[in-house]
C-alpha positions as CSV (number, residue, x, y, z in Angstrom):
1,M,50.1,-55.0,-88.3
2,M,47.9,-57.2,-86.3
3,N,48.7,-55.7,-82.9
4,S,48.4,-52.0,-83.9
5,R,45.4,-50.0,-82.6
6,I,43.0,-48.5,-85.2
7,D,42.0,-44.9,-84.7
8,F,38.3,-45.0,-85.5
9,V,37.8,-41.3,-85.1
10,T,38.9,-40.6,-88.7
11,Y,36.4,-43.2,-90.1
12,E,32.8,-42.5,-91.0
13,V,30.3,-45.3,-90.3
14,G,29.0,-46.7,-93.6
15,C,29.5,-49.7,-95.9
16,A,33.3,-50.1,-95.2
17,I,33.0,-49.4,-91.4
18,P,29.6,-50.8,-90.3
19,A,30.3,-49.9,-86.6
20,K,32.7,-48.4,-84.2
21,P,33.6,-49.9,-80.8
22,G,31.0,-48.9,-78.2
23,M,28.2,-48.2,-80.6
24,R,24.6,-49.2,-79.7
25,D,23.2,-52.2,-81.5
26,A,20.5,-50.0,-83.1
27,D,23.1,-47.7,-84.6
28,I,25.1,-50.4,-86.4
29,Q,24.8,-50.5,-90.2
30,T,23.4,-53.8,-91.4
31,P,24.1,-56.4,-92.7
32,C,27.3,-56.9,-90.7
33,L,28.9,-59.6,-88.6
34,V,28.9,-58.7,-84.9
35,P,30.5,-61.6,-83.0
36,H,30.1,-62.1,-79.2
37,L,33.8,-61.9,-78.3
38,D,33.6,-63.9,-75.1
39,A,31.8,-66.8,-76.8
40,F,34.1,-66.5,-79.8
41,G,37.2,-66.7,-77.6
42,Y,35.8,-69.7,-75.7
43,N,35.1,-71.6,-79.0
44,I,38.6,-70.8,-80.3
45,S,40.2,-72.1,-77.1
46,K,38.1,-75.3,-77.4
47,W,39.3,-75.8,-81.0
48,I,42.9,-75.4,-80.0
49,I,42.9,-78.0,-77.2
50,T,40.6,-80.5,-78.9
51,P,42.7,-83.3,-80.4
52,R,41.9,-84.4,-83.9
53,P,42.7,-87.7,-85.5
54,M,45.1,-87.6,-88.4
55,A,43.5,-87.6,-91.8
56,R,44.0,-90.6,-94.0
57,P,45.5,-89.7,-97.4
58,S,43.0,-90.0,-100.2
59,N,43.4,-92.4,-103.1
60,A,42.5,-89.8,-105.7
């Protein structure tokens, strides 16, 4: 379920779980993607409200 909370206490940090919420940057296993959530949310909101022209059908 998308809205359910994950109990990270039972997980060990490693390849499958590179970080837990609240970890220091220096303790995060790399490589992993760590998005800045405020910037990510702002960008998503801009994508949602930005009108896009309709695509023309291809002749392929």
